[in-house]
All heavy atoms as TSV, in Angstrom:
chain	resi	resn	atom	element	x	y	z
A	1	MET	N	N	103.872	125.564	99.387
A	1	MET	CA	C	103.143	125.841	100.611
A	1	MET	C	C	101.676	125.460	100.395
A	1	MET	O	O	101.065	125.871	99.419
A	1	MET	CB	C	103.266	127.329	100.946
A	1	MET	CG	C	102.436	127.730	102.136
A	1	MET	SD	S	102.654	129.441	102.599
A	1	MET	CE	C	104.134	129.317	103.526
A	2	PRO	N	N	101.095	124.661	101.298
A	2	PRO	CA	C	99.702	124.266	101.130
A	2	PRO	C	C	98.758	125.443	101.322
A	2	PRO	O	O	99.019	126.358	102.095
A	2	PRO	CB	C	99.494	123.212	102.209
A	2	PRO	CG	C	100.594	123.389	103.178
A	2	PRO	CD	C	101.722	124.053	102.450
A	3	ASP	N	N	97.685	125.384	100.593
A	3	ASP	CA	C	96.673	126.430	100.656
A	3	ASP	C	C	95.849	126.234	101.930
A	3	ASP	O	O	95.235	125.183	102.131
A	3	ASP	CB	C	95.774	126.345	99.426
A	3	ASP	CG	C	94.770	127.477	99.358
A	3	ASP	OD1	O	94.906	128.439	100.141
A	3	ASP	OD2	O	93.857	127.405	98.524
A	4	PRO	N	N	95.816	127.242	102.833
A	4	PRO	CA	C	95.060	127.055	104.085
A	4	PRO	C	C	93.555	127.024	103.869
A	4	PRO	O	O	92.817	126.582	104.748
A	4	PRO	CB	C	95.473	128.258	104.937
A	4	PRO	CG	C	95.929	129.283	103.966
A	4	PRO	CD	C	96.495	128.531	102.785
A	5	PHE	N	N	93.105	127.486	102.712
A	5	PHE	CA	C	91.663	127.510	102.450
A	5	PHE	C	C	91.212	126.349	101.573
A	5	PHE	O	O	90.065	126.312	101.152
A	5	PHE	CB	C	91.273	128.833	101.804
A	5	PHE	CG	C	91.574	130.017	102.690
A	5	PHE	CD1	C	92.597	130.894	102.367
A	5	PHE	CD2	C	90.865	130.223	103.855
A	5	PHE	CE1	C	92.881	131.979	103.180
A	5	PHE	CE2	C	91.151	131.298	104.678
A	5	PHE	CZ	C	92.164	132.180	104.341
A	6	ALA	N	N	92.105	125.415	101.289
A	6	ALA	CA	C	91.737	124.258	100.470
A	6	ALA	C	C	90.814	123.343	101.268
A	6	ALA	O	O	91.052	123.065	102.441
A	6	ALA	CB	C	92.976	123.497	100.035
A	7	LYS	N	N	89.774	122.903	100.613
A	7	LYS	CA	C	88.829	122.003	101.276
A	7	LYS	C	C	89.440	120.606	101.372
A	7	LYS	O	O	90.091	120.140	100.447
A	7	LYS	CB	C	87.527	121.936	100.480
A	7	LYS	CG	C	86.732	123.213	100.524
A	7	LYS	CD	C	85.408	123.032	99.834
A	7	LYS	CE	C	84.609	124.320	99.901
A	7	LYS	NZ	N	83.298	124.172	99.284
A	8	PRO	N	N	89.237	119.930	102.495
A	8	PRO	CA	C	89.777	118.568	102.617
A	8	PRO	C	C	89.007	117.607	101.709
A	8	PRO	O	O	87.815	117.784	101.448
A	8	PRO	CB	C	89.567	118.224	104.083
A	8	PRO	CG	C	88.461	119.100	104.533
A	8	PRO	CD	C	88.556	120.362	103.706
A	9	THR	N	N	89.711	116.616	101.223
A	9	THR	CA	C	89.057	115.570	100.435
A	9	THR	C	C	88.944	114.324	101.295
A	9	THR	O	O	89.670	114.156	102.272
A	9	THR	CB	C	89.863	115.270	99.161
A	9	THR	OG1	O	91.187	114.901	99.529
A	9	THR	CG2	C	89.913	116.479	98.246
A	10	TYR	N	N	88.047	113.462	100.924
A	10	TYR	CA	C	87.742	112.298	101.746
A	10	TYR	C	C	87.885	110.996	100.975
A	10	TYR	O	O	87.163	110.038	101.221
A	10	TYR	CB	C	86.327	112.430	102.312
A	10	TYR	CG	C	86.165	113.662	103.158
A	10	TYR	CD1	C	85.542	114.792	102.661
A	10	TYR	CD2	C	86.678	113.704	104.440
A	10	TYR	CE1	C	85.418	115.934	103.435
A	10	TYR	CE2	C	86.557	114.836	105.225
A	10	TYR	CZ	C	85.917	115.945	104.712
A	10	TYR	OH	O	85.801	117.066	105.482
A	11	PHE	N	N	88.841	110.938	100.055
A	11	PHE	CA	C	89.048	109.711	99.291
A	11	PHE	C	C	89.603	108.602	100.171
A	11	PHE	O	O	89.293	107.430	99.975
A	11	PHE	CB	C	89.980	109.971	98.104
A	11	PHE	CG	C	89.388	110.901	97.091
A	11	PHE	CD1	C	89.933	112.154	96.886
A	11	PHE	CD2	C	88.291	110.532	96.343
A	11	PHE	CE1	C	89.390	113.011	95.959
A	11	PHE	CE2	C	87.739	111.382	95.411
A	11	PHE	CZ	C	88.296	112.627	95.221
A	12	GLY	N	N	90.434	108.944	101.147
A	12	GLY	CA	C	90.966	107.942	102.065
A	12	GLY	C	C	89.867	107.305	102.900
A	12	GLY	O	O	89.829	106.089	103.087
A	13	GLY	N	N	88.955	108.116	103.401
A	13	GLY	CA	C	87.825	107.588	104.168
A	13	GLY	C	C	86.909	106.734	103.315
A	13	GLY	O	O	86.399	105.700	103.765
A	14	ALA	N	N	86.695	107.161	102.075
A	14	ALA	CA	C	85.865	106.373	101.164
A	14	ALA	C	C	86.547	105.051	100.824
A	14	ALA	O	O	85.884	104.017	100.699
A	14	ALA	CB	C	85.580	107.165	99.897
A	15	ALA	N	N	87.880	105.068	100.694
A	15	ALA	CA	C	88.614	103.824	100.432
A	15	ALA	C	C	88.488	102.874	101.614
A	15	ALA	O	O	88.326	101.662	101.432
A	15	ALA	CB	C	90.082	104.131	100.150
A	16	LEU	N	N	88.558	103.407	102.827
A	16	LEU	CA	C	88.404	102.567	104.014
A	16	LEU	C	C	86.998	101.979	104.080
A	16	LEU	O	O	86.818	100.802	104.399
A	16	LEU	CB	C	88.713	103.358	105.277
A	16	LEU	CG	C	88.640	102.591	106.584
A	16	LEU	CD1	C	89.649	101.447	106.578
A	16	LEU	CD2	C	88.881	103.507	107.757
A	17	ALA	N	N	85.986	102.779	103.756
A	17	ALA	CA	C	84.612	102.276	103.763
A	17	ALA	C	C	84.432	101.173	102.716
A	17	ALA	O	O	83.780	100.155	102.982
A	17	ALA	CB	C	83.632	103.416	103.510
A	18	CYS	N	N	85.018	101.352	101.543
A	18	CYS	CA	C	84.941	100.309	100.511
A	18	CYS	C	C	85.710	99.067	100.933
A	18	CYS	O	O	85.296	97.946	100.630
A	18	CYS	CB	C	85.476	100.835	99.187
A	18	CYS	SG	S	84.350	101.927	98.332
A	19	GLY	N	N	86.825	99.248	101.623
A	19	GLY	CA	C	87.581	98.103	102.123
A	19	GLY	C	C	86.792	97.309	103.146
A	19	GLY	O	O	86.825	96.072	103.157
A	20	ILE	N	N	86.078	98.008	104.008
A	20	ILE	CA	C	85.237	97.327	104.993
A	20	ILE	C	C	84.091	96.595	104.301
A	20	ILE	O	O	83.756	95.462	104.652
A	20	ILE	CB	C	84.722	98.327	106.046
A	20	ILE	CG1	C	85.885	98.814	106.917
A	20	ILE	CG2	C	83.621	97.716	106.907
A	20	ILE	CD1	C	85.543	99.956	107.837
A	21	LEU	N	N	83.487	97.231	103.287
A	21	LEU	CA	C	82.427	96.577	102.513
A	21	LEU	C	C	82.965	95.334	101.816
A	21	LEU	O	O	82.270	94.312	101.733
A	21	LEU	CB	C	81.840	97.548	101.487
A	21	LEU	CG	C	80.757	97.000	100.572
A	21	LEU	CD1	C	79.529	96.604	101.388
A	21	LEU	CD2	C	80.397	98.017	99.513
A	22	CYS	N	N	84.189	95.398	101.363
A	22	CYS	CA	C	84.834	94.252	100.728
A	22	CYS	C	C	84.968	93.099	101.723
A	22	CYS	O	O	84.676	91.947	101.396
A	22	CYS	CB	C	86.194	94.687	100.192
A	22	CYS	SG	S	87.143	93.365	99.465
A	23	ASP	N	N	85.397	93.407	102.934
A	23	ASP	CA	C	85.532	92.369	103.960
A	23	ASP	C	C	84.186	91.761	104.335
A	23	ASP	O	O	84.073	90.548	104.507
A	23	ASP	CB	C	86.200	92.937	105.206
A	23	ASP	CG	C	87.650	93.327	104.962
A	23	ASP	OD1	O	88.251	92.810	103.998
A	23	ASP	OD2	O	88.167	94.155	105.733
A	24	VAL	N	N	83.182	92.602	104.453
A	24	VAL	CA	C	81.846	92.113	104.803
A	24	VAL	C	C	81.282	91.224	103.696
A	24	VAL	O	O	80.682	90.177	103.961
A	24	VAL	CB	C	80.899	93.301	105.103
A	24	VAL	CG1	C	79.459	92.869	105.168
A	24	VAL	CG2	C	81.314	93.979	106.389
A	25	SER	N	N	81.493	91.607	102.451
A	25	SER	CA	C	80.961	90.795	101.352
A	25	SER	C	C	81.709	89.470	101.231
A	25	SER	O	O	81.115	88.448	100.884
A	25	SER	CB	C	81.011	91.568	100.034
A	25	SER	OG	O	82.338	91.845	99.668
A	26	LEU	N	N	83.007	89.475	101.545
A	26	LEU	CA	C	83.756	88.216	101.530
A	26	LEU	C	C	83.256	87.288	102.639
A	26	LEU	O	O	83.101	86.073	102.419
A	26	LEU	CB	C	85.244	88.496	101.696
A	26	LEU	CG	C	86.189	87.332	101.462
A	26	LEU	CD1	C	86.050	86.802	100.040
A	26	LEU	CD2	C	87.612	87.773	101.711
A	27	ALA	N	N	82.991	87.835	103.817
A	27	ALA	CA	C	82.440	87.030	104.905
A	27	ALA	C	C	81.034	86.538	104.559
A	27	ALA	O	O	80.660	85.402	104.888
A	27	ALA	CB	C	82.418	87.833	106.200
A	28	SER	N	N	80.254	87.377	103.889
A	28	SER	CA	C	78.911	86.966	103.472
A	28	SER	C	C	78.972	85.852	102.439
A	28	SER	O	O	78.116	84.953	102.429
A	28	SER	CB	C	78.149	88.152	102.895
A	28	SER	OG	O	77.985	89.148	103.859
A	29	ASN	N	N	79.958	85.902	101.574
A	29	ASN	CA	C	80.124	84.846	100.578
A	29	ASN	C	C	80.434	83.519	101.271
A	29	ASN	O	O	79.899	82.475	100.909
A	29	ASN	CB	C	81.243	85.216	99.605
A	29	ASN	CG	C	81.221	84.382	98.358
A	29	ASN	OD1	O	80.519	83.394	98.265
A	29	ASN	ND2	N	81.995	84.786	97.373
A	30	PHE	N	N	81.299	83.559	102.284
A	30	PHE	CA	C	81.582	82.347	103.046
A	30	PHE	C	C	80.332	81.876	103.789
A	30	PHE	O	O	80.042	80.674	103.835
A	30	PHE	CB	C	82.724	82.583	104.034
A	30	PHE	CG	C	83.015	81.393	104.878
A	30	PHE	CD1	C	83.659	80.292	104.350
A	30	PHE	CD2	C	82.632	81.364	106.209
A	30	PHE	CE1	C	83.923	79.180	105.127
A	30	PHE	CE2	C	82.894	80.255	106.998
A	30	PHE	CZ	C	83.537	79.156	106.456
A	31	GLY	N	N	79.594	82.814	104.373
A	31	GLY	CA	C	78.364	82.446	105.079
A	31	GLY	C	C	77.333	81.829	104.156
A	31	GLY	O	O	76.645	80.870	104.528
A	32	ALA	N	N	77.222	82.352	102.945
A	32	ALA	CA	C	76.257	81.793	101.989
A	32	ALA	C	C	76.664	80.384	101.571
A	32	ALA	O	O	75.807	79.542	101.287
A	32	ALA	CB	C	76.154	82.696	100.768
A	33	SER	N	N	77.969	80.120	101.560
A	33	SER	CA	C	78.407	78.778	101.170
A	33	SER	C	C	78.114	77.748	102.253
A	33	SER	O	O	78.061	76.554	101.965
A	33	SER	CB	C	79.902	78.788	100.847
A	33	SER	OG	O	80.665	78.941	102.025
A	34	GLN	N	N	77.923	78.188	103.484
A	34	GLN	CA	C	77.654	77.269	104.584
A	34	GLN	C	C	76.166	77.056	104.846
A	34	GLN	O	O	75.804	76.214	105.662
A	34	GLN	CB	C	78.323	77.781	105.869
A	34	GLN	CG	C	79.825	77.947	105.752
A	34	GLN	CD	C	80.523	76.656	105.399
A	34	GLN	OE1	O	80.259	75.619	105.983
A	34	GLN	NE2	N	81.425	76.722	104.426
A	35	MET	N	N	75.306	77.823	104.164
A	35	MET	CA	C	73.864	77.695	104.379
A	35	MET	C	C	73.303	76.497	103.637
A	35	MET	O	O	73.800	76.127	102.568
A	35	MET	CB	C	73.155	78.970	103.906
A	35	MET	CG	C	73.492	80.199	104.713
A	35	MET	SD	S	72.868	81.728	104.000
A	35	MET	CE	C	71.136	81.418	103.914
A	36	GLU	N	N	72.278	75.897	104.208
A	36	GLU	CA	C	71.597	74.789	103.551
A	36	GLU	C	C	70.358	75.340	102.845
A	36	GLU	O	O	69.273	75.421	103.417
A	36	GLU	CB	C	71.216	73.717	104.561
A	36	GLU	CG	C	72.419	73.017	105.157
A	36	GLU	CD	C	72.025	71.899	106.089
A	36	GLU	OE1	O	70.885	71.396	105.983
A	36	GLU	OE2	O	72.847	71.549	106.929
A	37	VAL	N	N	70.564	75.752	101.592
A	37	VAL	CA	C	69.491	76.317	100.789
A	37	VAL	C	C	69.472	75.597	99.439
A	37	VAL	O	O	70.379	74.825	99.113
A	37	VAL	CB	C	69.684	77.843	100.581
A	37	VAL	CG1	C	69.540	78.583	101.885
A	37	VAL	CG2	C	71.024	78.145	99.949
A	38	SER	N	N	68.458	75.907	98.658
A	38	SER	CA	C	68.384	75.287	97.333
A	38	SER	C	C	69.488	75.844	96.433
A	38	SER	O	O	70.114	76.863	96.726
A	38	SER	CB	C	67.009	75.553	96.709
A	38	SER	OG	O	66.881	76.927	96.419
A	39	GLN	N	N	69.705	75.156	95.347
A	39	GLN	CA	C	70.781	75.554	94.444
A	39	GLN	C	C	70.500	76.911	93.803
A	39	GLN	O	O	71.437	77.689	93.580
A	39	GLN	CB	C	70.959	74.496	93.367
A	39	GLN	CG	C	72.185	74.728	92.510
A	39	GLN	CD	C	72.479	73.552	91.607
A	39	GLN	OE1	O	71.798	72.536	91.655
A	39	GLN	NE2	N	73.504	73.688	90.795
A	40	GLU	N	N	69.258	77.235	93.529
A	40	GLU	CA	C	68.918	78.516	92.920
A	40	GLU	C	C	69.197	79.673	93.876
A	40	GLU	O	O	69.744	80.705	93.489
A	40	GLU	CB	C	67.442	78.538	92.485
A	40	GLU	CG	C	67.116	77.588	91.356
A	40	GLU	CD	C	66.840	76.172	91.851
A	40	GLU	OE1	O	66.589	75.976	93.066
A	40	GLU	OE2	O	66.895	75.259	91.018
A	41	VAL	N	N	68.807	79.491	95.140
A	41	VAL	CA	C	69.043	80.533	96.141
A	41	VAL	C	C	70.544	80.697	96.380
A	41	VAL	O	O	71.059	81.819	96.465
A	41	VAL	CB	C	68.302	80.208	97.460
A	41	VAL	CG1	C	68.676	81.186	98.550
A	41	VAL	CG2	C	66.803	80.212	97.228
A	42	PHE	N	N	71.264	79.579	96.457
A	42	PHE	CA	C	72.715	79.660	96.640
A	42	PHE	C	C	73.373	80.384	95.468
A	42	PHE	O	O	74.266	81.206	95.666
A	42	PHE	CB	C	73.319	78.266	96.783
A	42	PHE	CG	C	74.816	78.286	96.722
A	42	PHE	CD1	C	75.552	78.762	97.796
A	42	PHE	CD2	C	75.485	77.856	95.592
A	42	PHE	CE1	C	76.937	78.810	97.732
A	42	PHE	CE2	C	76.863	77.896	95.525
A	42	PHE	CZ	C	77.591	78.367	96.600
A	43	ASN	N	N	72.919	80.093	94.271
A	43	ASN	CA	C	73.494	80.735	93.086
A	43	ASN	C	C	73.269	82.236	93.126
A	43	ASN	O	O	74.179	83.020	92.819
A	43	ASN	CB	C	72.891	80.118	91.821
A	43	ASN	CG	C	73.634	80.526	90.579
A	43	ASN	OD1	O	74.783	80.926	90.640
A	43	ASN	ND2	N	72.970	80.410	89.436
A	44	GLN	N	N	72.090	82.669	93.516
A	44	GLN	CA	C	71.805	84.103	93.611
A	44	GLN	C	C	72.641	84.766	94.696
A	44	GLN	O	O	73.209	85.844	94.485
A	44	GLN	CB	C	70.322	84.331	93.871
A	44	GLN	CG	C	69.444	84.023	92.679
A	44	GLN	CD	C	67.976	84.190	93.005
A	44	GLN	OE1	O	67.589	84.295	94.170
A	44	GLN	NE2	N	67.149	84.203	91.973
A	45	LEU	N	N	72.714	84.145	95.871
A	45	LEU	CA	C	73.514	84.708	96.961
A	45	LEU	C	C	74.995	84.755	96.594
A	45	LEU	O	O	75.686	85.740	96.871
A	45	LEU	CB	C	73.328	83.896	98.236
A	45	LEU	CG	C	71.995	84.018	98.938
A	45	LEU	CD1	C	71.920	83.022	100.089
A	45	LEU	CD2	C	71.784	85.431	99.433
A	46	ASN	N	N	75.486	83.706	95.964
A	46	ASN	CA	C	76.890	83.649	95.578
A	46	ASN	C	C	77.205	84.732	94.542
A	46	ASN	O	O	78.235	85.406	94.641
A	46	ASN	CB	C	77.225	82.263	95.036
A	46	ASN	CG	C	78.702	82.078	94.821
A	46	ASN	OD1	O	79.499	82.507	95.641
A	46	ASN	ND2	N	79.062	81.438	93.727
A	47	ASN	N	N	76.340	84.894	93.566
A	47	ASN	CA	C	76.566	85.917	92.545
A	47	ASN	C	C	76.529	87.322	93.137
A	47	ASN	O	O	77.360	88.174	92.787
A	47	ASN	CB	C	75.543	85.800	91.419
A	47	ASN	CG	C	75.791	84.598	90.542
A	47	ASN	OD1	O	76.894	84.062	90.498
A	47	ASN	ND2	N	74.757	84.148	89.855
A	48	LEU	N	N	75.598	87.566	94.024
A	48	LEU	CA	C	75.470	88.892	94.626
A	48	LEU	C	C	76.684	89.232	95.488
A	48	LEU	O	O	77.246	90.327	95.375
A	48	LEU	CB	C	74.192	88.976	95.469
A	48	LEU	CG	C	73.952	90.286	96.197
A	48	LEU	CD1	C	73.681	91.396	95.190
A	48	LEU	CD2	C	72.810	90.148	97.160
A	49	THR	N	N	77.094	88.299	96.333
A	49	THR	CA	C	78.231	88.591	97.203
A	49	THR	C	C	79.537	88.663	96.422
A	49	THR	O	O	80.396	89.485	96.734
A	49	THR	CB	C	78.342	87.538	98.323
A	49	THR	OG1	O	78.433	86.234	97.741
A	49	THR	CG2	C	77.162	87.610	99.252
A	50	ALA	N	N	79.694	87.841	95.402
A	50	ALA	CA	C	80.919	87.893	94.593
A	50	ALA	C	C	80.986	89.192	93.794
A	50	ALA	O	O	82.059	89.801	93.675
A	50	ALA	CB	C	80.986	86.689	93.662
A	51	LEU	N	N	79.863	89.639	93.261
A	51	LEU	CA	C	79.845	90.905	92.525
A	51	LEU	C	C	80.163	92.075	93.445
A	51	LEU	O	O	80.960	92.955	93.095
A	51	LEU	CB	C	78.477	91.112	91.872
A	51	LEU	CG	C	78.280	92.429	91.127
A	51	LEU	CD1	C	79.168	92.461	89.891
A	51	LEU	CD2	C	76.834	92.617	90.750
A	52	THR	N	N	79.581	92.072	94.640
A	52	THR	CA	C	79.867	93.135	95.599
A	52	THR	C	C	81.340	93.138	95.991
A	52	THR	O	O	81.968	94.189	96.083
A	52	THR	CB	C	78.992	92.967	96.858
A	52	THR	OG1	O	77.622	92.897	96.465
A	52	THR	CG2	C	79.184	94.110	97.824
A	53	TYR	N	N	81.909	91.952	96.182
A	53	TYR	CA	C	83.319	91.846	96.537
A	53	TYR	C	C	84.208	92.382	95.417
A	53	TYR	O	O	85.137	93.153	95.665
A	53	TYR	CB	C	83.669	90.389	96.845
A	53	TYR	CG	C	85.137	90.160	97.068
A	53	TYR	CD1	C	85.746	90.586	98.237
A	53	TYR	CD2	C	85.925	89.528	96.108
A	53	TYR	CE1	C	87.098	90.387	98.443
A	53	TYR	CE2	C	87.264	89.327	96.314
A	53	TYR	CZ	C	87.850	89.756	97.483
A	53	TYR	OH	O	89.182	89.579	97.685
A	54	CYS	N	N	83.926	91.987	94.193
A	54	CYS	CA	C	84.762	92.410	93.060
A	54	CYS	C	C	84.687	93.915	92.831
A	54	CYS	O	O	85.708	94.563	92.590
A	54	CYS	CB	C	84.347	91.668	91.796
A	54	CYS	SG	S	84.751	89.920	91.838
A	55	VAL	N	N	83.517	94.485	92.917
A	55	VAL	CA	C	83.364	95.924	92.694
A	55	VAL	C	C	83.990	96.721	93.838
A	55	VAL	O	O	84.705	97.712	93.607
A	55	VAL	CB	C	81.866	96.279	92.519
A	55	VAL	CG1	C	81.654	97.769	92.531
A	55	VAL	CG2	C	81.337	95.683	91.234
A	56	SER	N	N	83.768	96.291	95.077
A	56	SER	CA	C	84.297	97.056	96.209
A	56	SER	C	C	85.820	96.955	96.307
A	56	SER	O	O	86.472	97.899	96.762
A	56	SER	CB	C	83.641	96.612	97.513
A	56	SER	OG	O	83.928	95.264	97.782
A	57	THR	N	N	86.401	95.851	95.880
A	57	THR	CA	C	87.859	95.733	95.888
A	57	THR	C	C	88.488	96.728	94.927
A	57	THR	O	O	89.448	97.432	95.272
A	57	THR	CB	C	88.281	94.300	95.505
A	57	THR	OG1	O	87.694	93.389	96.413
A	57	THR	CG2	C	89.780	94.154	95.533
A	58	GLN	N	N	87.962	96.812	93.731
A	58	GLN	CA	C	88.490	97.758	92.741
A	58	GLN	C	C	88.256	99.198	93.177
A	58	GLN	O	O	89.130	100.064	92.991
A	58	GLN	CB	C	87.847	97.512	91.369
A	58	GLN	CG	C	88.089	96.130	90.827
A	58	GLN	CD	C	89.554	95.852	90.592
A	58	GLN	OE1	O	90.299	96.697	90.137
A	58	GLN	NE2	N	89.967	94.650	90.939
A	59	ALA	N	N	87.103	99.460	93.761
A	59	ALA	CA	C	86.801	100.825	94.221
A	59	ALA	C	C	87.711	101.236	95.367
A	59	ALA	O	O	88.191	102.373	95.419
A	59	ALA	CB	C	85.333	100.923	94.639
A	60	ALA	N	N	87.970	100.319	96.301
A	60	ALA	CA	C	88.854	100.636	97.428
A	60	ALA	C	C	90.264	100.924	96.941
A	60	ALA	O	O	90.916	101.868	97.418
A	60	ALA	CB	C	88.865	99.485	98.429
A	61	LEU	N	N	90.750	100.160	96.001
A	61	LEU	CA	C	92.089	100.386	95.471
A	61	LEU	C	C	92.171	101.717	94.738
A	61	LEU	O	O	93.096	102.510	94.960
A	61	LEU	CB	C	92.495	99.240	94.540
A	61	LEU	CG	C	93.871	99.353	93.914
A	61	LEU	CD1	C	94.946	99.315	94.987
A	61	LEU	CD2	C	94.093	98.252	92.914
A	62	ALA	N	N	91.198	101.991	93.891
A	62	ALA	CA	C	91.217	103.249	93.128
A	62	ALA	C	C	91.080	104.464	94.043
A	62	ALA	O	O	91.823	105.444	93.901
A	62	ALA	CB	C	90.090	103.242	92.098
A	63	LEU	N	N	90.163	104.409	94.994
A	63	LEU	CA	C	89.989	105.535	95.908
A	63	LEU	C	C	91.197	105.712	96.816
A	63	LEU	O	O	91.574	106.840	97.145
A	63	LEU	CB	C	88.728	105.341	96.747
A	63	LEU	CG	C	87.405	105.520	96.008
A	63	LEU	CD1	C	86.254	105.034	96.868
A	63	LEU	CD2	C	87.207	106.958	95.604
A	64	GLY	N	N	91.814	104.610	97.220
A	64	GLY	CA	C	93.001	104.702	98.063
A	64	GLY	C	C	94.168	105.343	97.339
A	64	GLY	O	O	94.855	106.208	97.891
A	65	VAL	N	N	94.403	104.929	96.106
A	65	VAL	CA	C	95.489	105.535	95.324
A	65	VAL	C	C	95.184	106.996	95.046
A	65	VAL	O	O	96.074	107.857	95.126
A	65	VAL	CB	C	95.709	104.741	94.015
A	65	VAL	CG1	C	96.639	105.477	93.075
A	65	VAL	CG2	C	96.256	103.361	94.330
A	66	TRP	N	N	93.938	107.295	94.741
A	66	TRP	CA	C	93.555	108.691	94.491
A	66	TRP	C	C	93.723	109.529	95.758
A	66	TRP	O	O	94.134	110.676	95.710
A	66	TRP	CB	C	92.127	108.740	93.990
A	66	TRP	CG	C	91.777	109.979	93.227
A	66	TRP	CD1	C	92.592	111.022	92.906
A	66	TRP	CD2	C	90.509	110.307	92.682
A	66	TRP	NE1	N	91.908	111.964	92.193
A	66	TRP	CE2	C	90.631	111.544	92.047
A	66	TRP	CE3	C	89.283	109.671	92.670
A	66	TRP	CZ2	C	89.554	112.155	91.409
A	66	TRP	CZ3	C	88.239	110.285	92.024
A	66	TRP	CH2	C	88.373	111.509	91.407
A	67	GLY	N	N	93.402	108.942	96.898
A	67	GLY	CA	C	93.571	109.656	98.165
A	67	GLY	C	C	95.023	109.901	98.509
A	67	GLY	O	O	95.367	110.911	99.126
A	68	LEU	N	N	95.900	108.977	98.124
A	68	LEU	CA	C	97.324	109.163	98.392
A	68	LEU	C	C	97.933	110.283	97.563
A	68	LEU	O	O	98.937	110.870	97.951
A	68	LEU	CB	C	98.088	107.859	98.135
A	68	LEU	CG	C	97.869	106.753	99.151
A	68	LEU	CD1	C	98.557	105.480	98.693
A	68	LEU	CD2	C	98.366	107.166	100.515
A	69	THR	N	N	97.336	110.573	96.419
A	69	THR	CA	C	97.883	111.629	95.559
A	69	THR	C	C	97.399	113.011	95.950
A	69	THR	O	O	97.938	113.997	95.439
A	69	THR	CB	C	97.510	111.368	94.087
A	69	THR	OG1	O	96.085	111.385	93.956
A	69	THR	CG2	C	98.059	110.036	93.617
A	70	ARG	N	N	96.420	113.112	96.817
A	70	ARG	CA	C	95.899	114.412	97.239
A	70	ARG	C	C	96.656	114.907	98.463
A	70	ARG	O	O	96.910	114.156	99.399
A	70	ARG	CB	C	94.409	114.323	97.569
A	70	ARG	CG	C	93.567	113.832	96.432
A	70	ARG	CD	C	93.500	114.853	95.343
A	70	ARG	NE	N	92.802	114.318	94.192
A	70	ARG	CZ	C	93.202	114.489	92.959
A	70	ARG	NH1	N	94.284	115.180	92.699
A	70	ARG	NH2	N	92.519	113.993	91.957
A	71	LYS	N	N	96.985	116.189	98.465
A	71	LYS	CA	C	97.747	116.763	99.575
A	71	LYS	C	C	96.909	116.895	100.839
A	71	LYS	O	O	97.415	116.747	101.938
A	71	LYS	CB	C	98.281	118.147	99.188
A	71	LYS	CG	C	99.354	118.106	98.153
A	71	LYS	CD	C	99.848	119.503	97.841
A	71	LYS	CE	C	100.902	119.477	96.760
A	71	LYS	NZ	N	101.366	120.813	96.411
A	72	ASN	N	N	95.641	117.186	100.684
A	72	ASN	CA	C	94.798	117.455	101.851
A	72	ASN	C	C	93.866	116.281	102.161
A	72	ASN	O	O	92.751	116.457	102.595
A	72	ASN	CB	C	94.008	118.745	101.653
A	72	ASN	CG	C	93.269	118.766	100.332
A	72	ASN	OD1	O	93.477	117.908	99.497
A	72	ASN	ND2	N	92.420	119.749	100.140
A	73	ASP	N	N	94.347	115.071	101.929
A	73	ASP	CA	C	93.586	113.869	102.249
A	73	ASP	C	C	94.360	113.054	103.286
A	73	ASP	O	O	95.549	113.255	103.486
A	73	ASP	CB	C	93.371	113.023	100.990
A	73	ASP	CG	C	92.149	112.128	101.099
A	73	ASP	OD1	O	91.767	111.790	102.224
A	73	ASP	OD2	O	91.586	111.772	100.064
A	74	SER	N	N	93.679	112.151	103.939
A	74	SER	CA	C	94.297	111.343	104.986
A	74	SER	C	C	95.041	110.160	104.364
A	74	SER	O	O	94.417	109.248	103.813
A	74	SER	CB	C	93.230	110.838	105.951
A	74	SER	OG	O	93.798	109.932	106.863
A	75	ASN	N	N	96.363	110.186	104.471
A	75	ASN	CA	C	97.163	109.074	103.953
A	75	ASN	C	C	96.954	107.802	104.753
A	75	ASN	O	O	96.972	106.707	104.207
A	75	ASN	CB	C	98.647	109.442	103.937
A	75	ASN	CG	C	98.982	110.416	102.844
A	75	ASN	OD1	O	98.257	110.564	101.882
A	75	ASN	ND2	N	100.099	111.109	103.011
A	76	LEU	N	N	96.742	107.955	106.054
A	76	LEU	CA	C	96.528	106.786	106.909
A	76	LEU	C	C	95.254	106.044	106.510
A	76	LEU	O	O	95.251	104.799	106.391
A	76	LEU	CB	C	96.445	107.217	108.370
A	76	LEU	CG	C	96.246	106.107	109.382
A	76	LEU	CD1	C	97.438	105.169	109.365
A	76	LEU	CD2	C	96.033	106.693	110.756
A	77	LEU	N	N	94.168	106.764	106.275
A	77	LEU	CA	C	92.918	106.122	105.861
A	77	LEU	C	C	93.044	105.519	104.470
A	77	LEU	O	O	92.482	104.458	104.185
A	77	LEU	CB	C	91.767	107.123	105.898
A	77	LEU	CG	C	91.315	107.580	107.271
A	77	LEU	CD1	C	90.205	108.613	107.149
A	77	LEU	CD2	C	90.862	106.413	108.114
A	78	ALA	N	N	93.772	106.211	103.591
A	78	ALA	CA	C	93.955	105.683	102.240
A	78	ALA	C	C	94.729	104.368	102.267
A	78	ALA	O	O	94.370	103.415	101.586
A	78	ALA	CB	C	94.670	106.707	101.367
A	79	TRP	N	N	95.804	104.301	103.070
A	79	TRP	CA	C	96.572	103.064	103.182
A	79	TRP	C	C	95.744	101.975	103.843
A	79	TRP	O	O	95.845	100.795	103.467
A	79	TRP	CB	C	97.866	103.278	103.958
A	79	TRP	CG	C	98.962	103.812	103.115
A	79	TRP	CD1	C	99.572	105.014	103.228
A	79	TRP	CD2	C	99.601	103.171	102.009
A	79	TRP	NE1	N	100.535	105.169	102.265
A	79	TRP	CE2	C	100.581	104.045	101.510
A	79	TRP	CE3	C	99.433	101.928	101.387
A	79	TRP	CZ2	C	101.383	103.726	100.428
A	79	TRP	CZ3	C	100.241	101.616	100.316
A	79	TRP	CH2	C	101.200	102.506	99.851
A	80	ALA	N	N	94.937	102.333	104.829
A	80	ALA	CA	C	94.086	101.320	105.484
A	80	ALA	C	C	93.040	100.786	104.521
A	80	ALA	O	O	92.687	99.600	104.559
A	80	ALA	CB	C	93.403	101.928	106.706
A	81	GLY	N	N	92.542	101.631	103.630
A	81	GLY	CA	C	91.581	101.189	102.635
A	81	GLY	C	C	92.195	100.270	101.599
A	81	GLY	O	O	91.559	99.337	101.112
A	82	ILE	N	N	93.437	100.545	101.265
A	82	ILE	CA	C	94.129	99.702	100.271
A	82	ILE	C	C	94.448	98.369	100.900
A	82	ILE	O	O	94.274	97.328	100.355
A	82	ILE	CB	C	95.414	100.387	99.758
A	82	ILE	CG1	C	95.034	101.601	98.911
A	82	ILE	CG2	C	96.254	99.435	98.931
A	82	ILE	CD1	C	96.207	102.430	98.473
């Protein structure tokens, strides 16, 4: 029986937020590839967006799986984040 006084967790919502950040950084990476800038600026933009994409993808997956294992978390948000 679930505890009625258990505080809700928000790992599913955090996974969804990381998933959205992942999508935005992937779109930014594509946008940076279409800009006419110097090679140094492109290299910095590419590295920044790729790093953000890689970190947010792993975070969304970890938070989503963690959210699925919690009884008082939103499974729908966790699956959407994954």
